C-alpha positions as CSV (number, residue, x, y, z in Angstrom):
1,M,26.3,43.5,-43.6
2,K,30.0,44.3,-43.9
3,N,31.0,40.7,-43.1
4,S,28.6,39.4,-45.7
5,L,30.0,41.8,-48.3
6,A,33.6,40.8,-47.5
7,C,32.7,37.1,-47.9
8,K,31.1,37.8,-51.2
9,L,34.2,39.8,-52.4
10,L,36.5,37.0,-51.3
11,F,34.5,34.4,-53.1
12,L,34.4,36.4,-56.3
13,I,38.1,37.0,-56.2
14,L,38.9,33.3,-55.7
15,T,36.5,32.5,-58.6
16,I,38.3,35.0,-60.8
17,A,41.6,33.5,-59.8
18,C,40.4,30.0,-60.8
19,K,39.2,31.4,-64.1
20,I,42.5,33.0,-64.8
21,Q,44.2,29.7,-64.3
22,T,42.3,28.3,-67.3
23,Q,44.6,29.1,-70.2
24,V,43.8,28.5,-73.9
25,K,46.5,26.9,-76.0
26,C,46.5,26.2,-79.7
27,L,47.1,22.7,-81.1
28,E,48.1,23.3,-84.7
29,F,49.7,21.1,-87.4
30,D,49.7,20.9,-91.1
31,F,50.7,17.9,-93.3
32,P,50.6,19.0,-96.9
33,T,51.8,15.4,-97.7
34,F,53.0,12.5,-95.5
35,E,56.6,11.5,-95.6
36,A,58.6,8.9,-93.6
37,S,59.8,11.7,-91.3
38,N,56.2,12.2,-90.2
39,D,56.0,8.6,-88.8
40,S,56.8,9.8,-85.3
41,D,54.1,12.4,-85.4
42,L,51.4,9.7,-85.5
43,I,50.1,6.9,-83.5
44,K,49.4,4.1,-86.0
45,V,47.6,0.8,-85.5
46,N,47.5,-1.4,-88.6
47,S,48.2,1.6,-90.8
48,Y,51.3,3.2,-92.2
49,I,52.7,6.0,-94.4
50,V,53.5,5.2,-98.0
51,L,53.3,7.0,-101.4
52,G,52.8,10.3,-99.7
53,A,49.7,9.3,-97.8
54,I,48.4,7.6,-94.7
55,Q,47.2,4.2,-95.6
56,V,44.6,3.9,-92.8
57,T,44.0,0.3,-93.7
58,P,46.7,-1.9,-95.1
59,D,47.5,-1.6,-98.8
60,T,49.1,-5.1,-99.1
61,R,49.6,-5.5,-102.8
62,G,49.4,-9.3,-103.4
63,G,48.1,-9.9,-99.9
64,S,44.6,-10.0,-98.4
65,L,42.8,-6.7,-98.0
66,T,39.7,-8.2,-96.4
67,N,38.4,-7.7,-92.8
68,H,41.0,-5.1,-91.6
69,A,40.5,-2.2,-89.2
70,G,43.1,0.6,-88.9
71,R,43.6,3.7,-86.9
72,A,46.0,6.7,-87.3
73,L,46.0,9.5,-84.7
74,Y,48.0,12.6,-84.1
75,N,50.4,11.8,-81.2
76,K,49.6,14.8,-79.0
77,P,46.3,14.7,-77.1
78,F,43.8,17.6,-77.5
79,K,42.2,19.1,-74.4
80,L,38.5,19.3,-75.5
81,W,36.8,20.8,-72.4
82,N,36.8,21.4,-68.7
83,K,34.0,22.5,-66.4
84,D,34.4,26.1,-67.4
85,K,35.2,26.1,-71.1
86,K,34.9,24.1,-74.4
87,A,37.5,23.9,-77.1
88,T,36.9,24.8,-80.7
89,F,38.6,23.4,-83.7
90,N,38.6,23.2,-87.5
91,T,40.3,20.6,-89.7
92,T,40.7,20.0,-93.4
93,F,41.8,16.8,-95.0
94,V,42.1,15.3,-98.5
95,I,40.7,11.8,-98.9
96,N,41.3,9.2,-101.6
97,I,39.3,6.0,-101.4
98,S,39.6,3.5,-104.2
99,N,37.3,0.4,-104.2
100,Q,39.0,-2.9,-104.9
101,T,35.8,-4.8,-105.2
102,D,32.4,-3.8,-106.5
103,P,31.0,-2.3,-104.4
104,G,33.9,-1.3,-102.2
105,G,33.8,-1.4,-98.4
106,E,33.5,-0.2,-95.8
107,G,34.6,3.4,-95.2
108,L,36.8,5.9,-93.4
109,A,36.0,8.3,-90.5
110,F,37.5,11.4,-88.9
111,V,37.4,10.6,-85.1
112,L,37.7,12.1,-81.7
113,T,38.5,9.4,-79.1
114,P,40.5,8.8,-75.9
115,E,41.6,5.4,-77.2
116,T,44.7,4.9,-79.3
117,T,43.8,1.4,-80.4
118,A,40.8,0.2,-82.3
119,P,38.4,-2.2,-80.5
120,Q,38.8,-5.9,-81.3
121,N,36.6,-7.2,-84.1
122,S,35.8,-3.7,-85.3
123,S,36.4,-4.3,-89.0
124,G,33.6,-4.4,-91.5
125,M,30.5,-2.3,-90.9
126,W,32.0,-1.0,-87.6
127,L,34.6,1.2,-89.4
128,G,37.2,0.6,-86.7
129,L,35.1,2.8,-84.3
130,V,33.2,0.3,-82.2
131,N,32.3,-3.4,-82.2
132,E,29.2,-5.4,-81.4
133,T,29.8,-5.2,-77.7
134,T,30.7,-1.5,-77.4
135,N,28.2,-0.1,-79.9
136,R,25.5,2.1,-78.3
137,T,27.4,2.3,-75.0
138,L,28.9,5.3,-73.2
139,G,32.1,3.2,-72.9
140,S,32.8,3.5,-76.6
141,K,33.6,7.2,-76.2
142,I,33.8,8.2,-79.9
143,V,32.4,11.0,-82.0
144,A,33.1,10.5,-85.7
145,V,32.4,12.0,-89.1
146,E,32.1,8.9,-91.3
147,F,32.5,8.6,-95.1
148,D,30.6,5.4,-95.7
149,T,31.1,3.5,-99.0
150,R,28.7,0.6,-98.5
151,K,25.1,0.3,-97.3
152,S,25.9,-2.4,-94.7
153,H,23.2,-1.4,-92.2
154,P,19.4,-1.1,-92.7
155,D,19.5,2.5,-91.4
156,D,22.2,3.6,-93.8
157,L,21.0,6.1,-96.3
158,D,23.0,4.6,-99.2
159,G,26.5,3.5,-100.0
160,N,27.8,7.0,-100.6
161,H,27.1,9.2,-97.6
162,V,28.6,11.4,-94.9
163,A,27.3,11.0,-91.3
164,L,27.8,11.9,-87.7
165,N,28.2,9.0,-85.2
166,V,28.1,9.4,-81.4
167,N,29.0,6.3,-79.4
168,N,27.1,4.4,-82.1
169,I,27.6,3.1,-85.6
170,N,23.9,4.2,-86.2
171,S,24.3,7.8,-87.4
172,V,22.7,10.8,-85.7
173,V,22.5,12.6,-89.0
174,Q,23.5,11.4,-92.5
175,E,23.6,13.0,-96.0
176,S,24.2,11.4,-99.3
177,L,27.0,12.9,-101.6
178,T,25.5,11.4,-104.7
179,G,23.5,14.6,-105.4
180,R,26.8,16.6,-105.2
181,G,28.5,14.5,-107.9
182,I,31.0,13.0,-105.5
183,K,31.5,9.2,-105.3
184,I,33.5,8.5,-102.2
185,D,35.2,5.3,-103.4
186,S,35.9,6.4,-107.0
187,G,39.7,6.8,-106.4
188,V,39.4,10.5,-107.0
189,D,40.7,13.0,-104.4
190,F,38.1,15.1,-102.5
191,T,38.4,17.5,-99.6
192,A,36.5,17.5,-96.3
193,H,36.4,20.3,-93.7
194,V,35.1,19.7,-90.2
195,R,34.4,22.7,-87.9
196,Y,33.3,22.8,-84.2
197,D,32.5,26.1,-82.5
198,G,31.7,24.7,-79.1
199,N,28.0,24.3,-79.9
200,N,27.7,23.1,-83.5
201,L,29.6,20.6,-85.6
202,S,29.6,21.4,-89.4
203,V,30.9,19.3,-92.3
204,Y,31.8,20.6,-95.7
205,V,32.8,18.5,-98.7
206,S,34.2,19.6,-102.1
207,R,36.3,18.5,-105.0
208,N,38.3,21.7,-104.7
209,N,40.6,22.1,-101.7
210,S,40.8,25.9,-101.8
211,E,37.0,26.4,-101.8
212,V,35.8,23.7,-99.4
213,Y,34.8,26.1,-96.6
214,N,32.0,27.7,-98.5
215,Q,28.3,27.7,-97.7
216,R,27.4,25.9,-100.9
217,N,29.6,22.9,-99.8
218,L,27.9,22.6,-96.4
219,V,26.7,19.0,-96.0
220,F,25.2,19.3,-92.6
221,S,25.5,21.3,-89.4
222,R,24.5,19.7,-86.1
223,A,24.1,21.0,-82.5
224,I,26.1,18.8,-80.3
225,D,27.7,19.0,-76.8
226,L,31.0,17.0,-77.2
227,S,31.5,17.1,-73.4
228,A,28.4,14.9,-73.0
229,S,30.0,12.0,-75.0
230,L,33.8,12.4,-74.7
231,P,36.2,12.8,-71.8
232,E,38.2,16.0,-71.3
233,T,41.2,14.9,-73.3
234,V,41.0,13.1,-76.7
235,Y,43.1,12.2,-79.7
236,V,42.1,13.3,-83.2
237,G,42.7,11.3,-86.3
238,F,41.2,8.7,-88.7
239,T,39.9,5.1,-88.6
240,A,38.8,2.9,-91.5
241,S,37.8,-0.7,-92.2
242,T,37.3,-3.3,-94.9
243,S,35.1,-6.4,-94.9
244,N,34.8,-9.0,-97.6
245,Y,34.3,-5.9,-99.7
246,T,37.6,-4.0,-99.9
247,E,39.0,-0.6,-100.7
248,L,42.2,1.4,-100.2
249,N,41.6,4.1,-97.6
250,C,44.1,7.0,-98.0
251,V,44.5,10.4,-96.3
252,R,46.7,12.5,-98.6
253,S,46.9,15.7,-96.5
254,W,45.7,16.9,-93.2
255,S,45.7,20.3,-91.3
256,F,44.3,20.9,-87.9
257,E,43.8,24.0,-85.8
258,G,42.3,23.9,-82.4
259,L,42.0,26.2,-79.4
260,Q,42.2,23.8,-76.5
261,I,41.6,24.2,-72.8
262,D,44.6,23.9,-70.5
263,G,44.5,24.1,-66.8
264,D,48.2,23.6,-66.1
265,G,51.2,26.0,-66.6
266,N,53.2,28.3,-64.5
267,K,51.0,30.2,-62.1
268,L,53.6,32.9,-61.1
269,W,52.0,35.5,-63.3
270,L,48.7,34.8,-61.6
271,W,50.0,36.0,-58.2
272,I,51.5,39.1,-59.9
273,I,48.2,40.1,-61.5
274,L,45.8,38.9,-58.8
275,P,46.2,42.0,-56.5
276,I,45.5,44.2,-59.5
277,V,42.4,42.1,-60.3
278,C,41.3,42.4,-56.6
279,L,41.5,46.2,-56.7
280,V,39.5,46.3,-60.0
281,V,36.9,43.9,-58.7
282,I,36.4,45.7,-55.4
283,G,36.2,49.1,-57.2
284,A,33.6,47.7,-59.6
285,I,31.5,46.3,-56.8
286,L,31.6,49.5,-54.8
287,G,30.7,51.4,-57.9
288,L,27.8,49.1,-58.6
289,L,26.6,49.4,-55.0
290,F,26.8,53.2,-55.4
291,L,24.7,53.1,-58.6
292,R,22.2,50.8,-57.0
293,S,21.8,53.1,-54.0
294,R,21.0,55.9,-56.5
295,S,18.6,53.8,-58.5
296,R,16.3,51.7,-56.3
297,A,14.6,50.2,-59.3
298,G,17.6,48.5,-60.9
299,E,16.6,46.1,-63.7
300,T,17.7,42.5,-64.0
301,S,17.1,40.1,-66.8
302,P,14.2,37.8,-65.9
303,D,14.9,34.1,-66.1
304,I,13.1,31.9,-68.6
305,E,10.4,30.8,-66.2
306,A,9.5,34.3,-65.2
307,E,9.5,35.4,-68.8
308,L,7.1,32.7,-69.8
309,D,4.9,33.2,-66.8
310,N,4.4,36.8,-67.9
311,C,3.7,35.8,-71.5
312,A,0.2,36.7,-72.5
313,T,0.1,33.7,-74.9
314,N,1.4,31.2,-72.4
315,P,-0.1,27.7,-72.8
316,Q,-0.4,25.1,-70.0
317,K,2.6,24.7,-67.7
318,F,3.4,21.0,-66.9
319,K,5.2,19.5,-64.0
320,L,8.4,17.6,-64.8
321,R,7.1,14.6,-62.8
322,E,3.9,14.6,-65.0
323,L,6.0,14.3,-68.2
324,K,8.3,11.7,-66.7
325,R,5.3,9.6,-65.8
326,A,3.7,10.2,-69.2
327,T,6.8,9.1,-71.1
328,G,8.0,6.3,-68.9
329,N,10.8,8.5,-67.6
330,F,11.8,9.3,-71.2
331,S,12.3,5.6,-72.0
332,H,14.1,4.5,-75.2
333,E,11.0,2.5,-76.2
334,N,9.0,5.8,-76.3
335,K,11.5,7.7,-78.4
336,L,9.9,9.0,-81.6
337,G,13.0,10.7,-83.1
338,Q,15.8,13.2,-82.6
339,G,16.1,16.7,-84.0
340,G,18.7,19.4,-84.0
341,F,17.7,20.7,-80.5
342,G,16.7,17.6,-78.7
343,M,14.7,14.3,-78.6
344,V,11.0,13.6,-79.0
345,F,9.1,11.1,-76.9
346,K,5.6,9.6,-77.1
347,G,3.6,9.9,-73.9
348,K,0.2,9.3,-72.4
349,W,-1.4,12.2,-70.5
350,E,-5.0,12.3,-69.2
351,G,-6.0,9.5,-71.6
352,R,-4.6,11.2,-74.8
353,D,-1.4,10.6,-76.7
354,I,1.1,13.4,-76.6
355,A,4.6,14.1,-78.0
356,V,7.2,15.6,-75.7
357,K,10.3,17.4,-77.0
358,R,13.2,17.3,-74.5
359,V,15.5,20.2,-75.3
360,S,19.1,20.1,-74.3
361,E,19.7,22.6,-71.5
362,K,23.4,23.1,-72.6
363,S,22.4,24.0,-76.2
364,H,22.1,27.8,-76.8
365,Q,20.0,27.0,-79.9
366,G,17.8,24.7,-77.9
367,K,17.1,27.4,-75.4
368,Q,16.3,29.9,-78.2
369,E,14.0,27.3,-79.8
370,F,12.2,26.7,-76.6
371,I,11.3,30.4,-76.1
372,S,10.5,30.9,-79.8
373,E,8.0,28.0,-79.9
374,I,6.1,29.3,-77.0
375,T,6.1,33.0,-77.9
376,T,5.1,32.4,-81.5
377,I,2.6,29.6,-81.6
378,G,1.5,29.2,-78.0
379,S,-1.8,30.8,-78.7
380,L,-2.3,29.9,-82.4
381,N,-5.1,27.6,-83.2
382,H,-5.3,26.3,-86.8
383,R,-6.2,22.9,-88.1
384,N,-3.0,22.8,-90.2
385,L,-0.6,23.8,-87.4
386,V,0.7,21.3,-84.9
387,K,-0.8,22.3,-81.6
388,L,1.5,23.2,-78.7
389,L,-0.2,21.9,-75.6
390,G,2.2,23.2,-73.0
391,W,5.7,23.5,-71.7
392,C,7.8,22.7,-68.7
393,Y,11.0,24.3,-67.3
394,E,12.1,22.6,-64.1
395,R,15.5,21.4,-62.8
396,K,17.2,22.9,-65.9
397,E,14.9,20.7,-68.1
398,Y,13.3,22.4,-71.1
399,L,10.3,20.5,-72.4
400,L,7.6,21.2,-75.0
401,V,4.4,19.2,-75.2
402,Y,2.5,18.8,-78.6
403,E,-0.4,16.9,-79.9
404,Y,0.6,13.5,-81.1
405,M,0.7,12.8,-84.9
406,P,0.3,9.1,-85.5
407,N,1.7,9.0,-89.0
408,G,4.9,10.9,-88.2
409,S,6.6,13.3,-90.6
410,L,5.9,13.7,-94.3
411,D,9.5,13.0,-95.5
412,K,9.4,9.3,-94.7
413,Y,6.4,8.9,-97.0
414,I,7.9,10.9,-99.9
415,F,11.4,9.6,-99.9
416,L,11.3,6.1,-98.5
417,H,10.6,3.2,-100.8
418,G,8.2,0.5,-99.8
419,K,4.6,-0.1,-98.7
420,S,4.2,3.2,-96.9
421,R,4.4,5.2,-100.1
422,S,1.2,3.6,-101.4
423,N,-0.8,5.8,-99.1
424,L,0.3,9.0,-101.0
425,T,-2.3,9.0,-103.8
426,W,-2.7,12.2,-105.9
427,E,-5.7,13.2,-103.8
428,T,-3.7,12.7,-100.6
429,R,-0.8,14.8,-102.0
430,K,-3.2,17.6,-103.1
431,N,-4.7,17.7,-99.6
432,I,-1.3,17.9,-98.0
433,I,-0.2,20.8,-100.3
434,R,-3.5,22.6,-99.8
435,G,-3.4,22.2,-96.0
436,L,0.1,23.5,-95.8
437,S,-0.7,26.5,-97.9
438,Q,-3.6,27.3,-95.6
439,A,-1.3,27.1,-92.6
440,L,1.3,29.4,-94.2
441,E,-1.3,31.9,-95.4
442,Y,-2.6,32.0,-91.8
443,L,0.9,32.7,-90.4
444,H,1.6,35.5,-93.0
445,N,-1.8,37.2,-93.1
446,G,-4.2,35.7,-90.5
447,C,-2.4,36.4,-87.2
448,D,-2.4,39.6,-85.2
449,K,1.4,39.7,-85.8
450,R,2.9,38.2,-88.9
451,I,5.0,35.1,-88.3
452,L,7.8,33.9,-90.5
453,H,8.4,30.1,-90.2
454,R,12.0,30.1,-91.7
455,D,12.3,26.3,-91.9
456,I,9.6,24.9,-94.1
457,K,10.6,21.4,-95.1
458,A,9.2,17.9,-95.4
459,S,10.5,16.7,-92.0
460,N,8.7,19.6,-90.3
461,V,5.4,18.6,-91.7
462,M,3.4,16.1,-89.6
463,L,0.6,13.8,-90.6
464,D,-2.4,12.9,-88.5
465,S,-4.2,9.5,-88.7
466,D,-6.1,10.7,-91.8
467,F,-2.9,12.0,-93.5
468,N,-4.0,15.6,-92.9
469,A,-0.9,17.8,-92.9
470,K,0.1,20.0,-90.0
471,L,3.1,22.4,-90.1
472,G,5.3,22.1,-87.0
473,D,8.8,22.9,-85.5
474,F,8.7,26.7,-85.0
475,G,12.1,26.8,-83.3
476,L,13.4,29.1,-86.0
477,A,10.2,31.1,-86.4
478,R,10.2,34.8,-85.7
479,M,7.2,37.1,-85.0
480,I,7.2,40.5,-86.7
481,Q,5.7,43.2,-84.5
482,Q,4.1,45.3,-87.2
483,S,1.9,43.6,-89.7
484,E,3.3,45.8,-92.5
485,M,6.8,44.5,-92.0
486,T,7.8,41.5,-94.1
487,H,11.4,40.7,-93.0
488,H,13.5,39.6,-90.1
489,S,17.3,40.2,-90.3
490,T,19.9,37.9,-88.8
491,K,23.6,37.6,-88.4
492,E,23.5,33.9,-89.0
493,I,21.8,32.3,-92.0
494,A,18.9,30.2,-90.8
495,G,17.1,27.4,-92.6
496,T,17.9,24.1,-94.4
497,P,20.0,23.9,-97.6
498,G,17.9,23.1,-100.6
499,Y,14.9,25.0,-99.3
500,M,16.6,28.4,-98.9
501,A,16.0,31.2,-101.4
502,P,19.1,32.4,-103.2
503,E,18.8,35.9,-101.8
504,T,19.1,34.6,-98.2
505,F,22.8,33.9,-98.7
506,L,23.4,37.6,-99.6
507,N,21.2,39.7,-97.3
508,G,20.6,37.4,-94.3
509,R,16.9,38.2,-94.4
510,A,14.0,36.0,-93.7
511,T,10.9,37.3,-95.5
512,V,7.5,36.2,-96.6
513,E,9.1,35.6,-100.0
514,T,11.7,33.2,-98.6
515,D,8.9,31.3,-96.8
516,V,7.1,31.1,-100.2
517,Y,10.3,29.8,-101.9
518,A,10.6,27.0,-99.3
519,F,7.0,26.2,-99.8
520,G,7.5,26.0,-103.5
521,V,10.3,23.5,-103.1
522,L,8.2,21.4,-100.7
523,M,5.3,21.4,-103.3
524,L,7.7,20.0,-106.0
525,E,9.0,17.4,-103.5
526,V,5.4,16.2,-102.8
527,V,4.5,15.9,-106.4
528,S,7.8,14.4,-107.8
529,G,9.0,12.3,-104.9
530,K,12.5,13.9,-105.4
531,K,14.7,15.5,-102.7
532,P,15.5,19.2,-102.9
533,S,19.1,18.4,-103.9
534,Y,18.0,16.1,-106.8
535,V,20.6,16.6,-109.6
536,L,20.2,16.0,-113.3
537,D,23.7,17.2,-114.4
538,K,26.2,15.7,-112.0
539,E,29.1,17.5,-113.6
540,N,27.8,20.9,-112.4
541,Q,28.4,21.4,-108.7
542,S,26.6,24.7,-108.1
543,N,24.2,24.3,-105.2
544,Y,21.5,26.5,-106.7
545,N,21.7,25.0,-110.2
546,N,21.8,21.5,-108.9
547,S,18.4,21.4,-107.3
548,I,14.9,20.1,-107.9
549,V,13.9,23.6,-109.0
550,N,16.5,23.6,-111.8
551,W,15.6,20.0,-112.8
552,L,11.9,20.9,-113.1
553,W,12.6,24.1,-115.0
554,E,14.7,22.1,-117.5
555,L,11.8,19.7,-118.0
556,Y,9.4,22.7,-118.5
557,R,11.8,24.3,-121.0
558,N,11.8,21.1,-123.1
559,G,8.0,20.7,-122.9
560,N,8.2,17.7,-120.6
561,I,7.0,19.1,-117.3
562,M,4.6,16.2,-116.8
563,D,7.6,13.9,-116.5
564,A,8.1,15.3,-113.0
565,A,5.1,13.5,-111.6
566,D,6.1,10.7,-109.2
567,P,6.0,7.5,-111.3
568,R,4.7,5.6,-108.2
569,M,1.3,7.4,-108.8
570,G,1.2,5.8,-112.3
571,S,-1.4,7.7,-114.3
572,S,-3.9,8.1,-111.4
573,F,-4.1,11.8,-111.4
574,N,-5.7,14.7,-113.2
575,V,-3.3,16.1,-115.8
576,D,-4.5,19.7,-115.6
577,E,-4.3,19.7,-111.8
578,M,-0.9,18.2,-111.9
579,K,0.4,20.8,-114.4
580,S,-1.2,23.6,-112.4
581,V,0.6,22.5,-109.2
582,L,3.9,22.1,-110.9
583,L,3.7,25.6,-112.5
584,L,2.7,27.0,-109.2
585,G,5.7,25.4,-107.5
586,L,8.0,27.0,-110.1
587,A,6.4,30.4,-109.6
588,C,7.0,30.2,-105.9
589,C,10.7,29.4,-106.6
590,H,11.2,32.3,-109.0
591,P,14.8,33.6,-108.5
592,N,13.4,37.1,-108.2
593,P,11.6,37.4,-104.9
594,N,9.4,40.1,-106.2
595,Q,7.9,37.8,-108.8
596,R,6.8,35.1,-106.3
597,P,3.1,34.9,-105.5
598,S,1.8,35.6,-102.0
599,M,0.4,32.7,-100.1
600,K,-3.1,34.2,-100.6
601,T,-2.6,33.9,-104.4
602,V,-1.1,30.4,-103.9
603,L,-4.2,29.3,-102.0
604,K,-6.5,30.7,-104.7
605,V,-4.7,28.7,-107.4
606,L,-4.9,25.5,-105.3
607,T,-8.6,25.9,-104.7
608,G,-9.3,26.6,-108.4
609,E,-10.3,30.2,-108.0
610,T,-7.6,31.4,-110.4
611,S,-5.0,30.1,-112.8
612,P,-1.3,29.7,-111.8
613,P,0.9,32.7,-112.5
614,D,2.7,32.9,-115.8
615,V,6.1,31.2,-115.6
616,P,8.9,31.7,-118.2
617,T,10.0,28.5,-119.9
618,E,13.6,29.6,-119.5
619,R,14.7,29.8,-115.8
620,P,15.6,33.5,-115.1
621,A,19.1,34.2,-113.9
622,F,19.4,35.2,-110.3
623,V,20.3,38.9,-110.1
624,W,20.8,41.0,-107.0
625,P,19.6,43.5,-106.1
626,A,16.3,42.0,-107.5
627,M,14.4,43.9,-110.1
628,P,11.2,45.4,-108.7
629,P,7.9,44.1,-110.2
630,S,6.2,46.1,-112.9
631,F,3.0,47.9,-111.9
632,S,0.9,45.1,-113.3
633,D,2.9,42.4,-111.4
634,V,2.4,43.8,-107.9
635,D,0.5,41.5,-105.7
636,Y,-1.7,43.7,-103.5
637,S,-2.8,40.8,-101.3
638,L,0.4,41.2,-99.3
639,T,0.7,44.5,-97.5
640,G,4.1,46.1,-97.6
641,S,5.6,43.6,-100.0
642,Q,9.4,44.0,-100.0
643,I,10.9,46.2,-102.8
644,N,14.0,47.5,-101.2
645,S,16.5,44.8,-100.6
646,V,19.6,46.3,-99.0
647,T,19.7,46.2,-95.2
648,E,22.1,46.3,-92.4
649,L,22.4,42.9,-90.8
650,T,21.4,42.8,-87.2
651,G,21.2,40.2,-84.4
652,R,18.0,38.1,-83.9
C-alpha cells in the first residue's frame, strides 16, 4: 500500500514538473504602416513593401499583373500547440484590394502555414495556398481565412465572400459580404479581425478599424482544432493571387497578439520551485486521503457513458463497429455534410437509411452538443421533429444516429437557384411553415419540461421525401425544469446572427420569445426566398436594421407587402394567405418581446382559426428594458410569460 502510494506521488510530481516546463510566451507585433525598414521583419515571396503597404502580389505598373501568386509572412515562427496546450491569438489588419479588370481576381488570405514559399502553380483560383496536386491533402498544411473576389469555383458562394479553408481551396464555411455593404475589390480600405481561443475561430469585418471587434461585425465563428491540421510551429501572414483577372492586393496595416506555447528555456527555476511543489502536492494528497477516510461516500463526476446510461430518456445505444459498418467506415462517399460540431454520414442499418453525426472528441462544444441532444430530445416523438434513434460513445468517439431525411436541409431549396427550387410551391411552403410551428409549439407547451431550441434556422430544418419539414439539431437546446419558467441564461450568446432577437445581445437570455423571433425570420425566408441578412439600404451598416425584417417592414409601411413574395412562385398563391403569413412573420419579429405571439397563437393563425395579430405599419424602435404588454395584449396561452427582463447572467 505504501509503495503504491509512493509510486503515485512520484508519478504526479514528475507530471507536474513536465507541466511547469511548458511556458507561455507572447508573440506580439504592430505595423501601423509598412516602411522600407520593416523589410527585414517579413519573409516575402513575389511580394514587397511599397507606398506604405505590403503588395502581396506584384504591382508592376506597365508590366503584366496576370497569373501571379505571392506570400508575405512574419519572420518569427509561432508555436501553435503541443501535447498539453493550445495557443490563442487575435490579429487585426487593414486590406485594400483594387480590381484592375472587371471582375477582379482572385483574392487574398490570412494564412497559418509551416511553409515560407507558395506552392508552384498556385496562382489563379488557388490563392497562393495550394495547387491542383496538394489540394485536399494533409500535406498542404494550411488554415486560411480567404477574402475571395471572384466566383472561380462552382462551390463558391459568390465573388465577394469571406471563407475558412482547411487544407483545401473548397471552403469549410463561407459568408458573403454583399449584405454588409462591403465590396472586397472596390479599392476601399476595410478592416478584418481574426480571433482564435483554442477552440473557435471567429472572423469580424468592418469599414471602421476602431469598431471591428463588435458582435454586429461577426461574419462567422467556427469550432476548429488547429492541431489536427497544422504542425506545432507555423508562420502567420498573407497570400494572394491573380489569374487572367487581376487586382492589386494590399495590406496597409497589421497587428498580431498571440500567447504561444514554448517548451524551451532555462530550467534552473524549475529545480528551485520543484521541492516546494513536492511538499504542497504531498500535503494535498495526504489531506485528501484524510478527508476520504472520514467520508466513505466521496462523490466523483460520472463520465459521459455512465451519465447517459442512467438517463431515463436514453434512446438505443449503438456499438461503434455497427456504425462503422453502416457508413462504410465513415467513407467520404457517404458524407452528407459538415456542421459546427462534426460531420454527418449516410448509413444503412437493419435495412433502413440512417444519418450518423460524428462529433469531434476534442471539441468542448461538440461534447456539450452530444449530451444536449440526448437529454433533450431522446424521448420526444413528434412528426415534425427529426427523430434521434440512438447514440454511441466508444473509444473517445461521440456519435449520434438520426432518421435519414432524403431531401436534406431546407436552406438549399430556398436560397439556391436552379431546378430544385421548382418543388417549393406555395402549398409546399405553407406546409413547411405549419409543420415547424407545430414542432415548436410542442417543444414550448407540449412536453413535460419546456424546451428552448435556441438555433432555429433554415439549415436546421430537414425535409423528408414528401417535403414535410422536421426540426433538427438540438445541440444548443436547453430544457427548463419547471414548466412555468420561460428563460435560460448564459454567459455566452448562443444562436446564429440574423435569427437572434435584439434583446439577446443585452441580457444573454434564451426565452420562448427569442425562439418565436427566430421562427418569424424563418417564415419570412420561406415566403420571400431571401436570406436573413438581406439588405435594402447598403449604406446603413447596422446589423439589426439591415435584415429581412427591416426590409419587409419597409414594404409594409409603403403598402407593398405583397412584393415580398418570392417571384419564383409567380402568381400561384392565395393573396390573403400570403398576406396573413407575412404579417404573422412580422408579429413574431416585433422588437418588443412582450408583443410577440406565442406559438399556440401562431398555430391558430396558420390553421385559419384566428386572424394575424395587429402589426404597426411603422417598425417600432427597439427599447430596453422592454415595455410590458397592456392588459388586453397579454397572451394567456403561455404560462409565466416573461415580463421582468433584468437578470444576472449565469453559466449554462
